[in-house]
mmCIF file of the N, C-alpha and C atoms, coordinates in Angstrom:
data_MODEL
# 
_entry.id   MODEL 
# 
loop_
_atom_site.group_PDB 
_atom_site.id 
_atom_site.type_symbol 
_atom_site.label_atom_id 
_atom_site.label_alt_id 
_atom_site.label_comp_id 
_atom_site.label_asym_id 
_atom_site.label_entity_id 
_atom_site.label_seq_id 
_atom_site.pdbx_PDB_ins_code 
_atom_site.Cartn_x 
_atom_site.Cartn_y 
_atom_site.Cartn_z 
_atom_site.occupancy 
_atom_site.B_iso_or_equiv 
_atom_site.pdbx_formal_charge 
_atom_site.auth_seq_id 
_atom_site.auth_comp_id 
_atom_site.auth_asym_id 
_atom_site.auth_atom_id 
_atom_site.pdbx_PDB_model_num 
ATOM 1   N N  . MET A 1 1  ? -22.183 3.746   2.105   1.00 0.00 ? 1  MET A N  1 
ATOM 2   C CA . MET A 1 1  ? -21.266 4.708   1.536   1.00 0.00 ? 1  MET A CA 1 
ATOM 3   C C  . MET A 1 1  ? -21.393 4.631   0.012   1.00 0.00 ? 1  MET A C  1 
ATOM 4   N N  . THR A 1 2  ? -21.469 5.770   -0.650  1.00 0.00 ? 2  THR A N  1 
ATOM 5   C CA . THR A 1 2  ? -21.611 5.791   -2.094  1.00 0.00 ? 2  THR A CA 1 
ATOM 6   C C  . THR A 1 2  ? -20.267 6.002   -2.756  1.00 0.00 ? 2  THR A C  1 
ATOM 7   N N  . ASN A 1 3  ? -20.212 5.750   -4.058  1.00 0.00 ? 3  ASN A N  1 
ATOM 8   C CA . ASN A 1 3  ? -18.968 5.924   -4.801  1.00 0.00 ? 3  ASN A CA 1 
ATOM 9   C C  . ASN A 1 3  ? -18.615 7.389   -5.000  1.00 0.00 ? 3  ASN A C  1 
ATOM 10  N N  . SER A 1 4  ? -19.556 8.291   -4.772  1.00 0.00 ? 4  SER A N  1 
ATOM 11  C CA . SER A 1 4  ? -19.287 9.706   -4.983  1.00 0.00 ? 4  SER A CA 1 
ATOM 12  C C  . SER A 1 4  ? -18.538 10.345  -3.811  1.00 0.00 ? 4  SER A C  1 
ATOM 13  N N  . VAL A 1 5  ? -18.312 9.594   -2.748  1.00 0.00 ? 5  VAL A N  1 
ATOM 14  C CA . VAL A 1 5  ? -17.615 10.108  -1.571  1.00 0.00 ? 5  VAL A CA 1 
ATOM 15  C C  . VAL A 1 5  ? -16.119 10.118  -1.844  1.00 0.00 ? 5  VAL A C  1 
ATOM 16  N N  . THR A 1 6  ? -15.486 11.256  -1.563  1.00 0.00 ? 6  THR A N  1 
ATOM 17  C CA . THR A 1 6  ? -14.043 11.341  -1.693  1.00 0.00 ? 6  THR A CA 1 
ATOM 18  C C  . THR A 1 6  ? -13.412 10.761  -0.444  1.00 0.00 ? 6  THR A C  1 
ATOM 19  N N  . MET A 1 7  ? -12.418 9.902   -0.638  1.00 0.00 ? 7  MET A N  1 
ATOM 20  C CA . MET A 1 7  ? -11.768 9.254   0.489   1.00 0.00 ? 7  MET A CA 1 
ATOM 21  C C  . MET A 1 7  ? -10.447 9.945   0.799   1.00 0.00 ? 7  MET A C  1 
ATOM 22  N N  . GLN A 1 8  ? -10.101 9.992   2.059   1.00 0.00 ? 8  GLN A N  1 
ATOM 23  C CA . GLN A 1 8  ? -8.833  10.547  2.522   1.00 0.00 ? 8  GLN A CA 1 
ATOM 24  C C  . GLN A 1 8  ? -8.114  9.459   3.306   1.00 0.00 ? 8  GLN A C  1 
ATOM 25  N N  . GLY A 1 9  ? -6.899  9.103   2.877   1.00 0.00 ? 9  GLY A N  1 
ATOM 26  C CA . GLY A 1 9  ? -6.113  8.113   3.607   1.00 0.00 ? 9  GLY A CA 1 
ATOM 27  C C  . GLY A 1 9  ? -5.455  8.757   4.814   1.00 0.00 ? 9  GLY A C  1 
ATOM 28  N N  . VAL A 1 10 ? -5.553  8.095   5.948   1.00 0.00 ? 10 VAL A N  1 
ATOM 29  C CA . VAL A 1 10 ? -4.993  8.624   7.192   1.00 0.00 ? 10 VAL A CA 1 
ATOM 30  C C  . VAL A 1 10 ? -4.258  7.482   7.893   1.00 0.00 ? 10 VAL A C  1 
ATOM 31  N N  . TYR A 1 11 ? -3.081  7.785   8.404   1.00 0.00 ? 11 TYR A N  1 
ATOM 32  C CA . TYR A 1 11 ? -2.325  6.800   9.172   1.00 0.00 ? 11 TYR A CA 1 
ATOM 33  C C  . TYR A 1 11 ? -2.463  7.139   10.650  1.00 0.00 ? 11 TYR A C  1 
ATOM 34  N N  . VAL A 1 12 ? -2.924  6.175   11.420  1.00 0.00 ? 12 VAL A N  1 
ATOM 35  C CA . VAL A 1 12 ? -3.155  6.388   12.843  1.00 0.00 ? 12 VAL A CA 1 
ATOM 36  C C  . VAL A 1 12 ? -2.450  5.273   13.609  1.00 0.00 ? 12 VAL A C  1 
ATOM 37  N N  . ASN A 1 13 ? -1.680  5.644   14.610  1.00 0.00 ? 13 ASN A N  1 
ATOM 38  C CA . ASN A 1 13 ? -1.062  4.650   15.486  1.00 0.00 ? 13 ASN A CA 1 
ATOM 39  C C  . ASN A 1 13 ? -1.996  4.416   16.663  1.00 0.00 ? 13 ASN A C  1 
ATOM 40  N N  . VAL A 1 14 ? -2.498  3.188   16.745  1.00 0.00 ? 14 VAL A N  1 
ATOM 41  C CA . VAL A 1 14 ? -3.447  2.822   17.794  1.00 0.00 ? 14 VAL A CA 1 
ATOM 42  C C  . VAL A 1 14 ? -2.780  1.776   18.679  1.00 0.00 ? 14 VAL A C  1 
ATOM 43  N N  . PRO A 1 15 ? -2.812  1.962   19.991  1.00 0.00 ? 15 PRO A N  1 
ATOM 44  C CA . PRO A 1 15 ? -2.256  0.931   20.875  1.00 0.00 ? 15 PRO A CA 1 
ATOM 45  C C  . PRO A 1 15 ? -2.936  -0.415  20.618  1.00 0.00 ? 15 PRO A C  1 
ATOM 46  N N  . THR A 1 16 ? -2.168  -1.473  20.700  1.00 0.00 ? 16 THR A N  1 
ATOM 47  C CA . THR A 1 16 ? -2.682  -2.810  20.427  1.00 0.00 ? 16 THR A CA 1 
ATOM 48  C C  . THR A 1 16 ? -3.899  -3.138  21.289  1.00 0.00 ? 16 THR A C  1 
ATOM 49  N N  . VAL A 1 17 ? -3.882  -2.713  22.517  1.00 0.00 ? 17 VAL A N  1 
ATOM 50  C CA . VAL A 1 17 ? -5.011  -3.022  23.412  1.00 0.00 ? 17 VAL A CA 1 
ATOM 51  C C  . VAL A 1 17 ? -6.289  -2.315  22.973  1.00 0.00 ? 17 VAL A C  1 
ATOM 52  N N  . ASP A 1 18 ? -6.174  -1.221  22.216  1.00 0.00 ? 18 ASP A N  1 
ATOM 53  C CA . ASP A 1 18 ? -7.343  -0.469  21.761  1.00 0.00 ? 18 ASP A CA 1 
ATOM 54  C C  . ASP A 1 18 ? -7.756  -0.814  20.325  1.00 0.00 ? 18 ASP A C  1 
ATOM 55  N N  . TRP A 1 19 ? -7.038  -1.724  19.669  1.00 0.00 ? 19 TRP A N  1 
ATOM 56  C CA . TRP A 1 19 ? -7.302  -2.021  18.263  1.00 0.00 ? 19 TRP A CA 1 
ATOM 57  C C  . TRP A 1 19 ? -8.727  -2.531  18.059  1.00 0.00 ? 19 TRP A C  1 
ATOM 58  N N  . SER A 1 20 ? -9.218  -3.415  18.925  1.00 0.00 ? 20 SER A N  1 
ATOM 59  C CA . SER A 1 20 ? -10.587 -3.936  18.731  1.00 0.00 ? 20 SER A CA 1 
ATOM 60  C C  . SER A 1 20 ? -11.621 -2.827  18.887  1.00 0.00 ? 20 SER A C  1 
ATOM 61  N N  . LEU A 1 21 ? -11.413 -1.915  19.817  1.00 0.00 ? 21 LEU A N  1 
ATOM 62  C CA . LEU A 1 21 ? -12.316 -0.771  19.983  1.00 0.00 ? 21 LEU A CA 1 
ATOM 63  C C  . LEU A 1 21 ? -12.286 0.113   18.743  1.00 0.00 ? 21 LEU A C  1 
ATOM 64  N N  . PHE A 1 22 ? -11.089 0.351   18.228  1.00 0.00 ? 22 PHE A N  1 
ATOM 65  C CA . PHE A 1 22 ? -10.954 1.171   17.022  1.00 0.00 ? 22 PHE A CA 1 
ATOM 66  C C  . PHE A 1 22 ? -11.630 0.504   15.828  1.00 0.00 ? 22 PHE A C  1 
ATOM 67  N N  . LYS A 1 23 ? -11.449 -0.815  15.680  1.00 0.00 ? 23 LYS A N  1 
ATOM 68  C CA . LYS A 1 23 ? -12.105 -1.538  14.581  1.00 0.00 ? 23 LYS A CA 1 
ATOM 69  C C  . LYS A 1 23 ? -13.619 -1.438  14.682  1.00 0.00 ? 23 LYS A C  1 
ATOM 70  N N  . GLU A 1 24 ? -14.144 -1.472  15.900  1.00 0.00 ? 24 GLU A N  1 
ATOM 71  C CA . GLU A 1 24 ? -15.595 -1.328  16.093  1.00 0.00 ? 24 GLU A CA 1 
ATOM 72  C C  . GLU A 1 24 ? -16.058 0.057   15.664  1.00 0.00 ? 24 GLU A C  1 
ATOM 73  N N  . LEU A 1 25 ? -15.306 1.080   16.014  1.00 0.00 ? 25 LEU A N  1 
ATOM 74  C CA . LEU A 1 25 ? -15.631 2.452   15.600  1.00 0.00 ? 25 LEU A CA 1 
ATOM 75  C C  . LEU A 1 25 ? -15.595 2.565   14.075  1.00 0.00 ? 25 LEU A C  1 
ATOM 76  N N  . VAL A 1 26 ? -14.593 1.992   13.479  1.00 0.00 ? 26 VAL A N  1 
ATOM 77  C CA . VAL A 1 26 ? -14.457 2.002   12.018  1.00 0.00 ? 26 VAL A CA 1 
ATOM 78  C C  . VAL A 1 26 ? -15.666 1.322   11.381  1.00 0.00 ? 26 VAL A C  1 
ATOM 79  N N  . ARG A 1 27 ? -16.049 0.177   11.920  1.00 0.00 ? 27 ARG A N  1 
ATOM 80  C CA . ARG A 1 27 ? -17.197 -0.557  11.376  1.00 0.00 ? 27 ARG A CA 1 
ATOM 81  C C  . ARG A 1 27 ? -18.476 0.260   11.492  1.00 0.00 ? 27 ARG A C  1 
ATOM 82  N N  . LYS A 1 28 ? -18.688 0.911   12.638  1.00 0.00 ? 28 LYS A N  1 
ATOM 83  C CA . LYS A 1 28 ? -19.917 1.681   12.854  1.00 0.00 ? 28 LYS A CA 1 
ATOM 84  C C  . LYS A 1 28 ? -20.032 2.874   11.910  1.00 0.00 ? 28 LYS A C  1 
ATOM 85  N N  . PHE A 1 29 ? -18.904 3.480   11.573  1.00 0.00 ? 29 PHE A N  1 
ATOM 86  C CA . PHE A 1 29 ? -18.928 4.627   10.664  1.00 0.00 ? 29 PHE A CA 1 
ATOM 87  C C  . PHE A 1 29 ? -18.860 4.215   9.197   1.00 0.00 ? 29 PHE A C  1 
ATOM 88  N N  . GLY A 1 30 ? -18.636 2.934   8.921   1.00 0.00 ? 30 GLY A N  1 
ATOM 89  C CA . GLY A 1 30 ? -18.563 2.462   7.551   1.00 0.00 ? 30 GLY A CA 1 
ATOM 90  C C  . GLY A 1 30 ? -17.230 2.787   6.888   1.00 0.00 ? 30 GLY A C  1 
ATOM 91  N N  . TRP A 1 31 ? -16.221 3.014   7.708   1.00 0.00 ? 31 TRP A N  1 
ATOM 92  C CA . TRP A 1 31 ? -14.881 3.305   7.185   1.00 0.00 ? 31 TRP A CA 1 
ATOM 93  C C  . TRP A 1 31 ? -14.164 1.999   6.876   1.00 0.00 ? 31 TRP A C  1 
ATOM 94  N N  . GLN A 1 32 ? -12.937 2.131   6.426   1.00 0.00 ? 32 GLN A N  1 
ATOM 95  C CA . GLN A 1 32 ? -12.086 0.966   6.181   1.00 0.00 ? 32 GLN A CA 1 
ATOM 96  C C  . GLN A 1 32 ? -10.811 1.135   6.986   1.00 0.00 ? 32 GLN A C  1 
ATOM 97  N N  . ALA A 1 33 ? -10.329 0.056   7.585   1.00 0.00 ? 33 ALA A N  1 
ATOM 98  C CA . ALA A 1 33 ? -9.087  0.106   8.342   1.00 0.00 ? 33 ALA A CA 1 
ATOM 99  C C  . ALA A 1 33 ? -8.285  -1.145  8.034   1.00 0.00 ? 33 ALA A C  1 
ATOM 100 N N  . GLU A 1 34 ? -6.976  -0.973  7.958   1.00 0.00 ? 34 GLU A N  1 
ATOM 101 C CA . GLU A 1 34 ? -6.096  -2.112  7.776   1.00 0.00 ? 34 GLU A CA 1 
ATOM 102 C C  . GLU A 1 34 ? -4.763  -1.810  8.450   1.00 0.00 ? 34 GLU A C  1 
ATOM 103 N N  . THR A 1 35 ? -4.105  -2.860  8.870   1.00 0.00 ? 35 THR A N  1 
ATOM 104 C CA . THR A 1 35 ? -2.810  -2.692  9.517   1.00 0.00 ? 35 THR A CA 1 
ATOM 105 C C  . THR A 1 35 ? -1.744  -2.451  8.454   1.00 0.00 ? 35 THR A C  1 
ATOM 106 N N  . ARG A 1 36 ? -0.573  -2.026  8.897   1.00 0.00 ? 36 ARG A N  1 
ATOM 107 C CA . ARG A 1 36 ? 0.553   -1.812  7.983   1.00 0.00 ? 36 ARG A CA 1 
ATOM 108 C C  . ARG A 1 36 ? 0.892   -3.114  7.254   1.00 0.00 ? 36 ARG A C  1 
ATOM 109 N N  . GLU A 1 37 ? 0.823   -4.225  7.974   1.00 0.00 ? 37 GLU A N  1 
ATOM 110 C CA . GLU A 1 37 ? 1.113   -5.528  7.369   1.00 0.00 ? 37 GLU A CA 1 
ATOM 111 C C  . GLU A 1 37 ? 0.088   -5.882  6.303   1.00 0.00 ? 37 GLU A C  1 
ATOM 112 N N  . GLN A 1 38 ? -1.184  -5.603  6.584   1.00 0.00 ? 38 GLN A N  1 
ATOM 113 C CA . GLN A 1 38 ? -2.231  -5.884  5.599   1.00 0.00 ? 38 GLN A CA 1 
ATOM 114 C C  . GLN A 1 38 ? -2.046  -5.010  4.359   1.00 0.00 ? 38 GLN A C  1 
ATOM 115 N N  . MET A 1 39 ? -1.669  -3.749  4.570   1.00 0.00 ? 39 MET A N  1 
ATOM 116 C CA . MET A 1 39 ? -1.441  -2.840  3.456   1.00 0.00 ? 39 MET A CA 1 
ATOM 117 C C  . MET A 1 39 ? -0.275  -3.333  2.594   1.00 0.00 ? 39 MET A C  1 
ATOM 118 N N  . LEU A 1 40 ? 0.796   -3.772  3.246   1.00 0.00 ? 40 LEU A N  1 
ATOM 119 C CA . LEU A 1 40 ? 1.952   -4.286  2.527   1.00 0.00 ? 40 LEU A CA 1 
ATOM 120 C C  . LEU A 1 40 ? 1.598   -5.558  1.771   1.00 0.00 ? 40 LEU A C  1 
ATOM 121 N N  . ASP A 1 41 ? 0.855   -6.457  2.397   1.00 0.00 ? 41 ASP A N  1 
ATOM 122 C CA . ASP A 1 41 ? 0.418   -7.682  1.728   1.00 0.00 ? 41 ASP A CA 1 
ATOM 123 C C  . ASP A 1 41 ? -0.435  -7.367  0.505   1.00 0.00 ? 41 ASP A C  1 
ATOM 124 N N  . ARG A 1 42 ? -1.327  -6.386  0.637   1.00 0.00 ? 42 ARG A N  1 
ATOM 125 C CA . ARG A 1 42 ? -2.179  -5.997  -0.491  1.00 0.00 ? 42 ARG A CA 1 
ATOM 126 C C  . ARG A 1 42 ? -1.322  -5.443  -1.632  1.00 0.00 ? 42 ARG A C  1 
ATOM 127 N N  . PHE A 1 43 ? -0.316  -4.626  -1.309  1.00 0.00 ? 43 PHE A N  1 
ATOM 128 C CA . PHE A 1 43 ? 0.570   -4.072  -2.329  1.00 0.00 ? 43 PHE A CA 1 
ATOM 129 C C  . PHE A 1 43 ? 1.359   -5.180  -3.021  1.00 0.00 ? 43 PHE A C  1 
ATOM 130 N N  . VAL A 1 44 ? 1.941   -6.087  -2.242  1.00 0.00 ? 44 VAL A N  1 
ATOM 131 C CA . VAL A 1 44 ? 2.753   -7.160  -2.813  1.00 0.00 ? 44 VAL A CA 1 
ATOM 132 C C  . VAL A 1 44 ? 1.904   -8.044  -3.721  1.00 0.00 ? 44 VAL A C  1 
ATOM 133 N N  . SER A 1 45 ? 0.705   -8.366  -3.304  1.00 0.00 ? 45 SER A N  1 
ATOM 134 C CA . SER A 1 45 ? -0.152  -9.235  -4.124  1.00 0.00 ? 45 SER A CA 1 
ATOM 135 C C  . SER A 1 45 ? -0.639  -8.537  -5.391  1.00 0.00 ? 45 SER A C  1 
ATOM 136 N N  . SER A 1 46 ? -0.591  -7.204  -5.428  1.00 0.00 ? 46 SER A N  1 
ATOM 137 C CA . SER A 1 46 ? -1.043  -6.486  -6.625  1.00 0.00 ? 46 SER A CA 1 
ATOM 138 C C  . SER A 1 46 ? 0.056   -6.366  -7.684  1.00 0.00 ? 46 SER A C  1 
ATOM 139 N N  . ARG A 1 47 ? 1.288   -6.708  -7.330  1.00 0.00 ? 47 ARG A N  1 
ATOM 140 C CA . ARG A 1 47 ? 2.406   -6.593  -8.266  1.00 0.00 ? 47 ARG A CA 1 
ATOM 141 C C  . ARG A 1 47 ? 2.363   -7.746  -9.256  1.00 0.00 ? 47 ARG A C  1 
ATOM 142 N N  . PRO A 1 48 ? 2.813   -7.514  -10.506 1.00 0.00 ? 48 PRO A N  1 
ATOM 143 C CA . PRO A 1 48 ? 2.805   -8.589  -11.499 1.00 0.00 ? 48 PRO A CA 1 
ATOM 144 C C  . PRO A 1 48 ? 3.788   -9.698  -11.131 1.00 0.00 ? 48 PRO A C  1 
ATOM 145 N N  . ALA A 1 49 ? 3.427   -10.932 -11.466 1.00 0.00 ? 49 ALA A N  1 
ATOM 146 C CA . ALA A 1 49 ? 4.294   -12.076 -11.163 1.00 0.00 ? 49 ALA A CA 1 
ATOM 147 C C  . ALA A 1 49 ? 5.535   -12.066 -12.053 1.00 0.00 ? 49 ALA A C  1 
ATOM 148 N N  . ASN A 1 50 ? 5.362   -11.648 -13.291 1.00 0.00 ? 50 ASN A N  1 
ATOM 149 C CA . ASN A 1 50 ? 6.469   -11.600 -14.236 1.00 0.00 ? 50 ASN A CA 1 
ATOM 150 C C  . ASN A 1 50 ? 6.616   -10.172 -14.751 1.00 0.00 ? 50 ASN A C  1 
ATOM 151 N N  . PRO A 1 51 ? 7.465   -9.367  -14.103 1.00 0.00 ? 51 PRO A N  1 
ATOM 152 C CA . PRO A 1 51 ? 7.610   -7.977  -14.541 1.00 0.00 ? 51 PRO A CA 1 
ATOM 153 C C  . PRO A 1 51 ? 8.208   -7.895  -15.942 1.00 0.00 ? 51 PRO A C  1 
ATOM 154 N N  . ALA A 1 52 ? 7.894   -6.805  -16.630 1.00 0.00 ? 52 ALA A N  1 
ATOM 155 C CA . ALA A 1 52 ? 8.362   -6.627  -18.007 1.00 0.00 ? 52 ALA A CA 1 
ATOM 156 C C  . ALA A 1 52 ? 9.879   -6.515  -18.081 1.00 0.00 ? 52 ALA A C  1 
ATOM 157 N N  . LEU A 1 53 ? 10.508  -5.940  -17.077 1.00 0.00 ? 53 LEU A N  1 
ATOM 158 C CA . LEU A 1 53 ? 11.957  -5.797  -17.036 1.00 0.00 ? 53 LEU A CA 1 
ATOM 159 C C  . LEU A 1 53 ? 12.523  -6.541  -15.836 1.00 0.00 ? 53 LEU A C  1 
ATOM 160 N N  . SER A 1 54 ? 13.660  -7.189  -16.047 1.00 0.00 ? 54 SER A N  1 
ATOM 161 C CA . SER A 1 54 ? 14.325  -7.831  -14.916 1.00 0.00 ? 54 SER A CA 1 
ATOM 162 C C  . SER A 1 54 ? 15.157  -6.794  -14.177 1.00 0.00 ? 54 SER A C  1 
ATOM 163 N N  . GLU A 1 55 ? 15.624  -7.149  -13.013 1.00 0.00 ? 55 GLU A N  1 
ATOM 164 C CA . GLU A 1 55 ? 16.476  -6.246  -12.248 1.00 0.00 ? 55 GLU A CA 1 
ATOM 165 C C  . GLU A 1 55 ? 17.753  -5.927  -13.028 1.00 0.00 ? 55 GLU A C  1 
ATOM 166 N N  . GLU A 1 56 ? 18.273  -6.922  -13.709 1.00 0.00 ? 56 GLU A N  1 
ATOM 167 C CA . GLU A 1 56 ? 19.481  -6.718  -14.528 1.00 0.00 ? 56 GLU A CA 1 
ATOM 168 C C  . GLU A 1 56 ? 19.218  -5.743  -15.678 1.00 0.00 ? 56 GLU A C  1 
ATOM 169 N N  . ASP A 1 57 ? 18.051  -5.834  -16.316 1.00 0.00 ? 57 ASP A N  1 
ATOM 170 C CA . ASP A 1 57 ? 17.689  -4.899  -17.380 1.00 0.00 ? 57 ASP A CA 1 
ATOM 171 C C  . ASP A 1 57 ? 17.633  -3.467  -16.851 1.00 0.00 ? 57 ASP A C  1 
ATOM 172 N N  . ILE A 1 58 ? 17.076  -3.299  -15.679 1.00 0.00 ? 58 ILE A N  1 
ATOM 173 C CA . ILE A 1 58 ? 16.963  -1.962  -15.085 1.00 0.00 ? 58 ILE A CA 1 
ATOM 174 C C  . ILE A 1 58 ? 18.347  -1.405  -14.778 1.00 0.00 ? 58 ILE A C  1 
ATOM 175 N N  . ILE A 1 59 ? 19.211  -2.227  -14.202 1.00 0.00 ? 59 ILE A N  1 
ATOM 176 C CA . ILE A 1 59 ? 20.573  -1.789  -13.884 1.00 0.00 ? 59 ILE A CA 1 
ATOM 177 C C  . ILE A 1 59 ? 21.312  -1.397  -15.153 1.00 0.00 ? 59 ILE A C  1 
ATOM 178 N N  . ASN A 1 60 ? 21.166  -2.170  -16.207 1.00 0.00 ? 60 ASN A N  1 
ATOM 179 C CA . ASN A 1 60 ? 21.814  -1.846  -17.482 1.00 0.00 ? 60 ASN A CA 1 
ATOM 180 C C  . ASN A 1 60 ? 21.308  -0.524  -18.047 1.00 0.00 ? 60 ASN A C  1 
ATOM 181 N N  . GLU A 1 61 ? 20.011  -0.266  -17.924 1.00 0.00 ? 61 GLU A N  1 
ATOM 182 C CA . GLU A 1 61 ? 19.448  1.005   -18.396 1.00 0.00 ? 61 GLU A CA 1 
ATOM 183 C C  . GLU A 1 61 ? 19.998  2.179   -17.597 1.00 0.00 ? 61 GLU A C  1 
ATOM 184 N N  . VAL A 1 62 ? 20.095  2.019   -16.291 1.00 0.00 ? 62 VAL A N  1 
ATOM 185 C CA . VAL A 1 62 ? 20.627  3.092   -15.442 1.00 0.00 ? 62 VAL A CA 1 
ATOM 186 C C  . VAL A 1 62 ? 22.087  3.353   -15.783 1.00 0.00 ? 62 VAL A C  1 
ATOM 187 N N  . ARG A 1 63 ? 22.867  2.303   -15.939 1.00 0.00 ? 63 ARG A N  1 
ATOM 188 C CA . ARG A 1 63 ? 24.286  2.468   -16.285 1.00 0.00 ? 63 ARG A CA 1 
ATOM 189 C C  . ARG A 1 63 ? 24.438  3.159   -17.636 1.00 0.00 ? 63 ARG A C  1 
ATOM 190 N N  . ALA A 1 64 ? 23.619  2.783   -18.598 1.00 0.00 ? 64 ALA A N  1 
ATOM 191 C CA . ALA A 1 64 ? 23.696  3.392   -19.925 1.00 0.00 ? 64 ALA A CA 1 
ATOM 192 C C  . ALA A 1 64 ? 23.365  4.877   -19.860 1.00 0.00 ? 64 ALA A C  1 
ATOM 193 N N  . ALA A 1 65 ? 22.385  5.247   -19.052 1.00 0.00 ? 65 ALA A N  1 
ATOM 194 C CA . ALA A 1 65 ? 21.987  6.654   -18.940 1.00 0.00 ? 65 ALA A CA 1 
ATOM 195 C C  . ALA A 1 65 ? 23.025  7.465   -18.162 1.00 0.00 ? 65 ALA A C  1 
ATOM 196 N N  . ARG A 1 66 ? 23.628  6.873   -17.154 1.00 0.00 ? 66 ARG A N  1 
ATOM 197 C CA . ARG A 1 66 ? 24.581  7.596   -16.311 1.00 0.00 ? 66 ARG A CA 1 
ATOM 198 C C  . ARG A 1 66 ? 25.973  7.702   -16.911 1.00 0.00 ? 66 ARG A C  1 
ATOM 199 N N  . TYR A 1 67 ? 26.421  6.644   -17.540 1.00 0.00 ? 67 TYR A N  1 
ATOM 200 C CA . TYR A 1 67 ? 27.833  6.576   -17.917 1.00 0.00 ? 67 TYR A CA 1 
ATOM 201 C C  . TYR A 1 67 ? 28.096  6.725   -19.400 1.00 0.00 ? 67 TYR A C  1 
ATOM 202 N N  . THR A 1 68 ? 27.074  6.964   -20.200 1.00 0.00 ? 68 THR A N  1 
ATOM 203 C CA . THR A 1 68 ? 27.268  7.198   -21.627 1.00 0.00 ? 68 THR A CA 1 
ATOM 204 C C  . THR A 1 68 ? 27.579  8.670   -21.841 1.00 0.00 ? 68 THR A C  1 
ATOM 205 N N  . LYS A 1 69 ? 28.639  8.933   -22.619 1.00 0.00 ? 69 LYS A N  1 
ATOM 206 C CA . LYS A 1 69 ? 29.029  10.326  -22.880 1.00 0.00 ? 69 LYS A CA 1 
ATOM 207 C C  . LYS A 1 69 ? 28.339  10.864  -24.096 1.00 0.00 ? 69 LYS A C  1 
# 
């Protein structure tokens, strides 16, 4: 697969008993497949360890924007 190929994300519900068959099909076509858990793990690991704003900072900003006259 080349980098010039446009990718389309698709969500497919596959019965657990058919997952290995589906993974084989994915492998043969050169596609990529991941479970919802794997996708969530990938997202969580991509987040910064020390965010620029704390939760308290965000709440204070929202309150200032909403309740300031």
